[in-house]
N, C-alpha and C positions, 0 to 999 in steps of 0.2 A: 555576487554568489558565489557562495564557495561551492568545486565542484564535488564535493561529497555527500550535499544534502540530499534528500530522497528522491527530488524531481530527478536528478540526476543519475538515479539510479535504475539498473534493469528491472529490478522485480519494482518497480513504483506503477501504478498503473493510475493515469489522471482521469476521474472514472465516477460517476456519480457513487458518495459513500454508501454502499449495501441499501441503497435505499430510493425510490425515485425524486427525490432533492440532488439538491447538486449543495455539495458544504464548497464553499472557497477557501482556496489555497486545500484544501484535501486530497487525499486520494486513498490506493488499496496497497496495502501494503503485499506481494505476492511471494515474498520468500520462505513463512511456514505455512502449514496446510490451516484452512476457515479454523476457526474456535466454535467449536460446538458449542450446540445447545442446547439450556434442561429439558423442555421436552422431546421425545422421539422424534417427533414427526417436524419438529422446527430444524429450517436447514442451517448452515455453517456459517458465520461471517466471517471475513476478511478481517484483519484487522484494519480502521482505518487511522492514517499518520497524515501530518500536514508534512507540505511539499519541501518547506526549509527545514526540516527536523532530519535526524542523524539515526544510525547505528550502527552495530560490527558486521553488520554482512554486506553491507555496503560492497558492490561490483558496478565499476563502470558502464553503461548501456554505450557506451559509441568503444570498449576495447571486448565485448562483448559480442560483437556485431560480426 
């Protein structure tokens, strides 16, 4: 497994993806703020990413500690 994947990023949260259900291989990216929703009383949602995905904001969780 590559060490630059979301699963090894300090901003990745291996968590139920914005719902009560759990998506295999998915988690929440906590780098950016939640995505706002069209309804004023709706809560924002964190971007759902795959654990084997990657982006340009990667920060190794072992180096951040």
